[in-house]
Jmol script that loads the backbone (N, CA, C; Angstrom):
load data "model"
ATOM      1  N   MET A   1      26.528 -13.171 -12.196  1.00  0.00           N
ATOM      2  CA  MET A   1      25.153 -13.523 -11.889  1.00  0.00           C
ATOM      3  C   MET A   1      24.703 -14.667 -12.775  1.00  0.00           C
ATOM      4  N   ASN A   2      23.948 -15.552 -12.191  1.00  0.00           N
ATOM      5  CA  ASN A   2      23.398 -16.629 -13.000  1.00  0.00           C
ATOM      6  C   ASN A   2      22.009 -16.243 -13.511  1.00  0.00           C
ATOM      7  N   TRP A   3      21.427 -17.111 -14.314  1.00  0.00           N
ATOM      8  CA  TRP A   3      20.142 -16.828 -14.943  1.00  0.00           C
ATOM      9  C   TRP A   3      19.046 -16.583 -13.911  1.00  0.00           C
ATOM     10  N   ARG A   4      19.028 -17.361 -12.840  1.00  0.00           N
ATOM     11  CA  ARG A   4      17.998 -17.222 -11.805  1.00  0.00           C
ATOM     12  C   ARG A   4      18.090 -15.870 -11.109  1.00  0.00           C
ATOM     13  N   GLU A   5      19.286 -15.443 -10.791  1.00  0.00           N
ATOM     14  CA  GLU A   5      19.473 -14.147 -10.146  1.00  0.00           C
ATOM     15  C   GLU A   5      19.025 -13.021 -11.072  1.00  0.00           C
ATOM     16  N   LEU A   6      19.356 -13.117 -12.346  1.00  0.00           N
ATOM     17  CA  LEU A   6      18.919 -12.105 -13.313  1.00  0.00           C
ATOM     18  C   LEU A   6      17.404 -12.097 -13.456  1.00  0.00           C
ATOM     19  N   SER A   7      16.802 -13.277 -13.446  1.00  0.00           N
ATOM     20  CA  SER A   7      15.347 -13.378 -13.560  1.00  0.00           C
ATOM     21  C   SER A   7      14.673 -12.710 -12.371  1.00  0.00           C
ATOM     22  N   ALA A   8      15.174 -12.922 -11.171  1.00  0.00           N
ATOM     23  CA  ALA A   8      14.607 -12.306  -9.968  1.00  0.00           C
ATOM     24  C   ALA A   8      14.785 -10.794 -10.001  1.00  0.00           C
ATOM     25  N   LEU A   9      15.939 -10.346 -10.484  1.00  0.00           N
ATOM     26  CA  LEU A   9      16.211  -8.926 -10.589  1.00  0.00           C
ATOM     27  C   LEU A   9      15.285  -8.269 -11.608  1.00  0.00           C
ATOM     28  N   ARG A  10      15.018  -8.940 -12.696  1.00  0.00           N
ATOM     29  CA  ARG A  10      14.146  -8.428 -13.733  1.00  0.00           C
ATOM     30  C   ARG A  10      12.767  -8.082 -13.171  1.00  0.00           C
ATOM     31  N   ASP A  11      12.288  -8.870 -12.241  1.00  0.00           N
ATOM     32  CA  ASP A  11      10.968  -8.658 -11.671  1.00  0.00           C
ATOM     33  C   ASP A  11      10.866  -7.379 -10.860  1.00  0.00           C
ATOM     34  N   CYS A  12      11.970  -6.755 -10.516  1.00  0.00           N
ATOM     35  CA  CYS A  12      11.946  -5.556  -9.677  1.00  0.00           C
ATOM     36  C   CYS A  12      12.225  -4.273 -10.445  1.00  0.00           C
ATOM     37  N   PHE A  13      12.400  -4.333 -11.742  1.00  0.00           N
ATOM     38  CA  PHE A  13      12.681  -3.136 -12.516  1.00  0.00           C
ATOM     39  C   PHE A  13      11.415  -2.356 -12.802  1.00  0.00           C
ATOM     40  N   GLY A  14      11.510  -1.030 -12.794  1.00  0.00           N
ATOM     41  CA  GLY A  14      10.398  -0.175 -13.173  1.00  0.00           C
ATOM     42  C   GLY A  14       9.447   0.095 -12.017  1.00  0.00           C
ATOM     43  N   ILE A  15       8.461   0.925 -12.303  1.00  0.00           N
ATOM     44  CA  ILE A  15       7.459   1.298 -11.310  1.00  0.00           C
ATOM     45  C   ILE A  15       6.173   0.553 -11.623  1.00  0.00           C
ATOM     46  N   VAL A  16       5.641  -0.096 -10.628  1.00  0.00           N
ATOM     47  CA  VAL A  16       4.364  -0.780 -10.766  1.00  0.00           C
ATOM     48  C   VAL A  16       3.319   0.084 -10.088  1.00  0.00           C
ATOM     49  N   ARG A  17       2.228   0.333 -10.780  1.00  0.00           N
ATOM     50  CA  ARG A  17       1.140   1.125 -10.213  1.00  0.00           C
ATOM     51  C   ARG A  17      -0.068   0.230 -10.000  1.00  0.00           C
ATOM     52  N   TYR A  18      -0.613   0.286  -8.804  1.00  0.00           N
ATOM     53  CA  TYR A  18      -1.770  -0.518  -8.450  1.00  0.00           C
ATOM     54  C   TYR A  18      -2.812   0.423  -7.868  1.00  0.00           C
ATOM     55  N   SER A  19      -4.035   0.308  -8.326  1.00  0.00           N
ATOM     56  CA  SER A  19      -5.098   1.125  -7.742  1.00  0.00           C
ATOM     57  C   SER A  19      -6.369   0.293  -7.638  1.00  0.00           C
ATOM     58  N   THR A  20      -7.133   0.605  -6.623  1.00  0.00           N
ATOM     59  CA  THR A  20      -8.385  -0.100  -6.383  1.00  0.00           C
ATOM     60  C   THR A  20      -9.283   0.787  -5.529  1.00  0.00           C
ATOM     61  N   GLU A  21     -10.514   0.371  -5.397  1.00  0.00           N
ATOM     62  CA  GLU A  21     -11.453   1.024  -4.490  1.00  0.00           C
ATOM     63  C   GLU A  21     -11.965  -0.020  -3.523  1.00  0.00           C
ATOM     64  N   PHE A  22     -12.301   0.410  -2.321  1.00  0.00           N
ATOM     65  CA  PHE A  22     -12.835  -0.509  -1.317  1.00  0.00           C
ATOM     66  C   PHE A  22     -13.866   0.208  -0.462  1.00  0.00           C
ATOM     67  N   GLU A  23     -14.793  -0.570   0.065  1.00  0.00           N
ATOM     68  CA  GLU A  23     -15.833  -0.054   0.948  1.00  0.00           C
ATOM     69  C   GLU A  23     -15.412  -0.279   2.394  1.00  0.00           C
ATOM     70  N   LEU A  24     -15.610   0.739   3.220  1.00  0.00           N
ATOM     71  CA  LEU A  24     -15.260   0.635   4.625  1.00  0.00           C
ATOM     72  C   LEU A  24     -16.512   0.889   5.465  1.00  0.00           C
ATOM     73  N   PRO A  25     -16.922  -0.073   6.281  1.00  0.00           N
ATOM     74  CA  PRO A  25     -18.109   0.109   7.121  1.00  0.00           C
ATOM     75  C   PRO A  25     -17.927   1.271   8.102  1.00  0.00           C
ATOM     76  N   ALA A  26     -18.967   2.077   8.277  1.00  0.00           N
ATOM     77  CA  ALA A  26     -18.891   3.242   9.163  1.00  0.00           C
ATOM     78  C   ALA A  26     -18.521   2.857  10.587  1.00  0.00           C
ATOM     79  N   GLY A  27     -19.045   1.771  11.107  1.00  0.00           N
ATOM     80  CA  GLY A  27     -18.768   1.356  12.478  1.00  0.00           C
ATOM     81  C   GLY A  27     -17.302   1.086  12.751  1.00  0.00           C
ATOM     82  N   LEU A  28     -16.580   0.675  11.740  1.00  0.00           N
ATOM     83  CA  LEU A  28     -15.160   0.372  11.915  1.00  0.00           C
ATOM     84  C   LEU A  28     -14.372   1.636  12.242  1.00  0.00           C
ATOM     85  N   ILE A  29     -14.700   2.727  11.586  1.00  0.00           N
ATOM     86  CA  ILE A  29     -13.995   3.985  11.830  1.00  0.00           C
ATOM     87  C   ILE A  29     -14.415   4.581  13.175  1.00  0.00           C
ATOM     88  N   GLU A  30     -15.701   4.467  13.506  1.00  0.00           N
ATOM     89  CA  GLU A  30     -16.198   5.031  14.760  1.00  0.00           C
ATOM     90  C   GLU A  30     -15.503   4.414  15.962  1.00  0.00           C
ATOM     91  N   LYS A  31     -15.120   3.159  15.874  1.00  0.00           N
ATOM     92  CA  LYS A  31     -14.432   2.487  16.979  1.00  0.00           C
ATOM     93  C   LYS A  31     -12.992   2.963  17.118  1.00  0.00           C
ATOM     94  N   ARG A  32     -12.454   3.606  16.059  1.00  0.00           N
ATOM     95  CA  ARG A  32     -11.069   4.106  16.044  1.00  0.00           C
ATOM     96  C   ARG A  32     -10.085   3.016  16.448  1.00  0.00           C
ATOM     97  N   THR A  33     -10.276   1.865  15.862  1.00  0.00           N
ATOM     98  CA  THR A  33      -9.410   0.733  16.175  1.00  0.00           C
ATOM     99  C   THR A  33      -8.041   0.848  15.523  1.00  0.00           C
ATOM    100  N   GLY A  34      -7.925   1.677  14.530  1.00  0.00           N
ATOM    101  CA  GLY A  34      -6.684   1.796  13.784  1.00  0.00           C
ATOM    102  C   GLY A  34      -6.679   0.825  12.622  1.00  0.00           C
ATOM    103  N   LEU A  35      -6.293   1.298  11.468  1.00  0.00           N
ATOM    104  CA  LEU A  35      -6.247   0.470  10.272  1.00  0.00           C
ATOM    105  C   LEU A  35      -4.828   0.457   9.723  1.00  0.00           C
ATOM    106  N   THR A  36      -4.290  -0.736   9.567  1.00  0.00           N
ATOM    107  CA  THR A  36      -2.948  -0.896   9.020  1.00  0.00           C
ATOM    108  C   THR A  36      -3.042  -1.563   7.661  1.00  0.00           C
ATOM    109  N   LEU A  37      -2.395  -0.982   6.669  1.00  0.00           N
ATOM    110  CA  LEU A  37      -2.328  -1.544   5.332  1.00  0.00           C
ATOM    111  C   LEU A  37      -1.049  -2.362   5.226  1.00  0.00           C
ATOM    112  N   ALA A  38      -1.175  -3.665   5.008  1.00  0.00           N
ATOM    113  CA  ALA A  38      -0.021  -4.539   4.816  1.00  0.00           C
ATOM    114  C   ALA A  38       0.249  -4.625   3.321  1.00  0.00           C
ATOM    115  N   LEU A  39       1.428  -4.211   2.891  1.00  0.00           N
ATOM    116  CA  LEU A  39       1.752  -4.110   1.472  1.00  0.00           C
ATOM    117  C   LEU A  39       2.270  -5.401   0.862  1.00  0.00           C
ATOM    118  N   GLY A  40       2.610  -6.376   1.669  1.00  0.00           N
ATOM    119  CA  GLY A  40       3.117  -7.631   1.122  1.00  0.00           C
ATOM    120  C   GLY A  40       4.558  -7.487   0.655  1.00  0.00           C
ATOM    121  N   GLN A  41       4.893  -8.126  -0.469  1.00  0.00           N
ATOM    122  CA  GLN A  41       6.256  -8.110  -0.994  1.00  0.00           C
ATOM    123  C   GLN A  41       6.512  -6.813  -1.749  1.00  0.00           C
ATOM    124  N   VAL A  42       7.590  -6.131  -1.409  1.00  0.00           N
ATOM    125  CA  VAL A  42       7.995  -4.889  -2.060  1.00  0.00           C
ATOM    126  C   VAL A  42       9.459  -5.024  -2.444  1.00  0.00           C
ATOM    127  N   CYS A  43       9.808  -4.714  -3.696  1.00  0.00           N
ATOM    128  CA  CYS A  43      11.210  -4.860  -4.136  1.00  0.00           C
ATOM    129  C   CYS A  43      12.109  -3.761  -3.575  1.00  0.00           C
ATOM    130  N   GLU A  44      11.685  -2.544  -3.619  1.00  0.00           N
ATOM    131  CA  GLU A  44      12.506  -1.431  -3.148  1.00  0.00           C
ATOM    132  C   GLU A  44      11.746  -0.567  -2.156  1.00  0.00           C
ATOM    133  N   LEU A  45      10.721   0.100  -2.640  1.00  0.00           N
ATOM    134  CA  LEU A  45       9.908   0.954  -1.789  1.00  0.00           C
ATOM    135  C   LEU A  45       8.511   1.047  -2.367  1.00  0.00           C
ATOM    136  N   ALA A  46       7.579   1.515  -1.551  1.00  0.00           N
ATOM    137  CA  ALA A  46       6.195   1.667  -1.988  1.00  0.00           C
ATOM    138  C   ALA A  46       5.671   3.009  -1.501  1.00  0.00           C
ATOM    139  N   GLN A  47       5.111   3.774  -2.429  1.00  0.00           N
ATOM    140  CA  GLN A  47       4.458   5.032  -2.085  1.00  0.00           C
ATOM    141  C   GLN A  47       2.960   4.770  -2.086  1.00  0.00           C
ATOM    142  N   VAL A  48       2.265   5.265  -1.049  1.00  0.00           N
ATOM    143  CA  VAL A  48       0.852   4.949  -0.867  1.00  0.00           C
ATOM    144  C   VAL A  48       0.029   6.227  -0.805  1.00  0.00           C
ATOM    145  N   TRP A  49      -1.111   6.206  -1.520  1.00  0.00           N
ATOM    146  CA  TRP A  49      -2.096   7.279  -1.477  1.00  0.00           C
ATOM    147  C   TRP A  49      -3.449   6.674  -1.143  1.00  0.00           C
ATOM    148  N   VAL A  50      -4.185   7.321  -0.255  1.00  0.00           N
ATOM    149  CA  VAL A  50      -5.551   6.919   0.052  1.00  0.00           C
ATOM    150  C   VAL A  50      -6.440   8.149  -0.158  1.00  0.00           C
ATOM    151  N   ASN A  51      -7.453   7.986  -0.975  1.00  0.00           N
ATOM    152  CA  ASN A  51      -8.374   9.071  -1.302  1.00  0.00           C
ATOM    153  C   ASN A  51      -7.647  10.313  -1.814  1.00  0.00           C
ATOM    154  N   GLY A  52      -6.622  10.089  -2.628  1.00  0.00           N
ATOM    155  CA  GLY A  52      -5.877  11.182  -3.244  1.00  0.00           C
ATOM    156  C   GLY A  52      -4.877  11.868  -2.337  1.00  0.00           C
ATOM    157  N   ARG A  53      -4.749  11.425  -1.106  1.00  0.00           N
ATOM    158  CA  ARG A  53      -3.805  12.024  -0.158  1.00  0.00           C
ATOM    159  C   ARG A  53      -2.617  11.100   0.050  1.00  0.00           C
ATOM    160  N   ALA A  54      -1.421  11.667   0.022  1.00  0.00           N
ATOM    161  CA  ALA A  54      -0.209  10.878   0.221  1.00  0.00           C
ATOM    162  C   ALA A  54      -0.123  10.410   1.666  1.00  0.00           C
ATOM    163  N   VAL A  55      -0.054   9.103   1.862  1.00  0.00           N
ATOM    164  CA  VAL A  55       0.092   8.521   3.198  1.00  0.00           C
ATOM    165  C   VAL A  55       1.562   8.501   3.579  1.00  0.00           C
ATOM    166  N   GLY A  56       2.408   8.098   2.637  1.00  0.00           N
ATOM    167  CA  GLY A  56       3.838   8.036   2.907  1.00  0.00           C
ATOM    168  C   GLY A  56       4.527   7.005   2.049  1.00  0.00           C
ATOM    169  N   THR A  57       5.789   6.756   2.371  1.00  0.00           N
ATOM    170  CA  THR A  57       6.620   5.810   1.642  1.00  0.00           C
ATOM    171  C   THR A  57       7.162   4.773   2.612  1.00  0.00           C
ATOM    172  N   SER A  58       7.051   3.521   2.222  1.00  0.00           N
ATOM    173  CA  SER A  58       7.580   2.421   3.027  1.00  0.00           C
ATOM    174  C   SER A  58       8.755   1.812   2.281  1.00  0.00           C
ATOM    175  N   TRP A  59       9.906   1.704   2.937  1.00  0.00           N
ATOM    176  CA  TRP A  59      11.094   1.172   2.269  1.00  0.00           C
ATOM    177  C   TRP A  59      11.785   0.066   3.048  1.00  0.00           C
ATOM    178  N   SER A  60      11.180  -0.377   4.138  1.00  0.00           N
ATOM    179  CA  SER A  60      11.789  -1.480   4.872  1.00  0.00           C
ATOM    180  C   SER A  60      10.702  -2.383   5.453  1.00  0.00           C
ATOM    181  N   ALA A  61      11.075  -3.634   5.656  1.00  0.00           N
ATOM    182  CA  ALA A  61      10.127  -4.606   6.205  1.00  0.00           C
ATOM    183  C   ALA A  61       9.860  -4.295   7.669  1.00  0.00           C
ATOM    184  N   PRO A  62       8.701  -4.577   8.199  1.00  0.00           N
ATOM    185  CA  PRO A  62       7.546  -5.056   7.439  1.00  0.00           C
ATOM    186  C   PRO A  62       6.923  -3.890   6.659  1.00  0.00           C
ATOM    187  N   TYR A  63       6.538  -4.149   5.446  1.00  0.00           N
ATOM    188  CA  TYR A  63       5.975  -3.110   4.581  1.00  0.00           C
ATOM    189  C   TYR A  63       4.524  -2.875   4.971  1.00  0.00           C
ATOM    190  N   GLN A  64       4.325  -1.988   5.954  1.00  0.00           N
ATOM    191  CA  GLN A  64       2.998  -1.669   6.473  1.00  0.00           C
ATOM    192  C   GLN A  64       2.883  -0.172   6.690  1.00  0.00           C
ATOM    193  N   MET A  65       1.633   0.323   6.606  1.00  0.00           N
ATOM    194  CA  MET A  65       1.391   1.742   6.846  1.00  0.00           C
ATOM    195  C   MET A  65       0.085   1.910   7.605  1.00  0.00           C
ATOM    196  N   ASP A  66       0.056   2.856   8.523  1.00  0.00           N
ATOM    197  CA  ASP A  66      -1.162   3.195   9.250  1.00  0.00           C
ATOM    198  C   ASP A  66      -1.976   4.137   8.358  1.00  0.00           C
ATOM    199  N   ILE A  67      -3.175   3.714   7.969  1.00  0.00           N
ATOM    200  CA  ILE A  67      -4.013   4.533   7.084  1.00  0.00           C
ATOM    201  C   ILE A  67      -5.261   5.052   7.803  1.00  0.00           C
ATOM    202  N   THR A  68      -5.288   4.960   9.121  1.00  0.00           N
ATOM    203  CA  THR A  68      -6.459   5.336   9.909  1.00  0.00           C
ATOM    204  C   THR A  68      -6.950   6.746   9.589  1.00  0.00           C
ATOM    205  N   ASP A  69      -6.056   7.709   9.525  1.00  0.00           N
ATOM    206  CA  ASP A  69      -6.453   9.111   9.323  1.00  0.00           C
ATOM    207  C   ASP A  69      -6.769   9.450   7.868  1.00  0.00           C
ATOM    208  N   PHE A  70      -6.660   8.497   6.966  1.00  0.00           N
ATOM    209  CA  PHE A  70      -6.854   8.769   5.543  1.00  0.00           C
ATOM    210  C   PHE A  70      -8.123   8.161   4.972  1.00  0.00           C
ATOM    211  N   VAL A  71      -8.740   7.248   5.692  1.00  0.00           N
ATOM    212  CA  VAL A  71      -9.941   6.574   5.198  1.00  0.00           C
ATOM    213  C   VAL A  71     -11.196   7.261   5.705  1.00  0.00           C
ATOM    214  N   ARG A  72     -12.311   6.950   5.055  1.00  0.00           N
ATOM    215  CA  ARG A  72     -13.606   7.489   5.447  1.00  0.00           C
ATOM    216  C   ARG A  72     -14.653   6.390   5.291  1.00  0.00           C
ATOM    217  N   PRO A  73     -15.797   6.545   5.949  1.00  0.00           N
ATOM    218  CA  PRO A  73     -16.855   5.544   5.767  1.00  0.00           C
ATOM    219  C   PRO A  73     -17.292   5.500   4.308  1.00  0.00           C
ATOM    220  N   GLY A  74     -17.625   4.317   3.819  1.00  0.00           N
ATOM    221  CA  GLY A  74     -18.070   4.167   2.438  1.00  0.00           C
ATOM    222  C   GLY A  74     -16.915   3.886   1.496  1.00  0.00           C
ATOM    223  N   LYS A  75     -17.027   4.410   0.271  1.00  0.00           N
ATOM    224  CA  LYS A  75     -16.044   4.129  -0.771  1.00  0.00           C
ATOM    225  C   LYS A  75     -14.752   4.903  -0.549  1.00  0.00           C
ATOM    226  N   ASN A  76     -13.631   4.194  -0.697  1.00  0.00           N
ATOM    227  CA  ASN A  76     -12.291   4.767  -0.570  1.00  0.00           C
ATOM    228  C   ASN A  76     -11.466   4.319  -1.770  1.00  0.00           C
ATOM    229  N   SER A  77     -10.481   5.139  -2.140  1.00  0.00           N
ATOM    230  CA  SER A  77      -9.581   4.749  -3.225  1.00  0.00           C
ATOM    231  C   SER A  77      -8.185   4.533  -2.647  1.00  0.00           C
ATOM    232  N   LEU A  78      -7.479   3.577  -3.238  1.00  0.00           N
ATOM    233  CA  LEU A  78      -6.130   3.233  -2.809  1.00  0.00           C
ATOM    234  C   LEU A  78      -5.240   3.174  -4.041  1.00  0.00           C
ATOM    235  N   ARG A  79      -4.081   3.832  -3.962  1.00  0.00           N
ATOM    236  CA  ARG A  79      -3.090   3.768  -5.046  1.00  0.00           C
ATOM    237  C   ARG A  79      -1.729   3.485  -4.418  1.00  0.00           C
ATOM    238  N   ILE A  80      -1.026   2.539  -5.002  1.00  0.00           N
ATOM    239  CA  ILE A  80       0.311   2.175  -4.542  1.00  0.00           C
ATOM    240  C   ILE A  80       1.239   2.193  -5.760  1.00  0.00           C
ATOM    241  N   GLU A  81       2.386   2.813  -5.614  1.00  0.00           N
ATOM    242  CA  GLU A  81       3.398   2.817  -6.684  1.00  0.00           C
ATOM    243  C   GLU A  81       4.700   2.302  -6.117  1.00  0.00           C
TER     244      GLU A  81
END
end "model"
wireframe off; spacefill off
backbone 0.3
color backbone group
């Protein structure tokens, strides 16, 4: 392996934890349009929780999850590991 390959590999070691809160308008849920969370770049896999409930694990592209049944109107919490 060269230095660049090792540098890229280094970026994927360990568990990264990300958490945030977001507001969801009530009308969006009432329409039942479906909400998909796009996770972006993932090195191996991503475990997702919404409002303290496990949504699931994504391990292949595209890294997306349906979170429709886990969100509620108003404030929601999101955790990704």
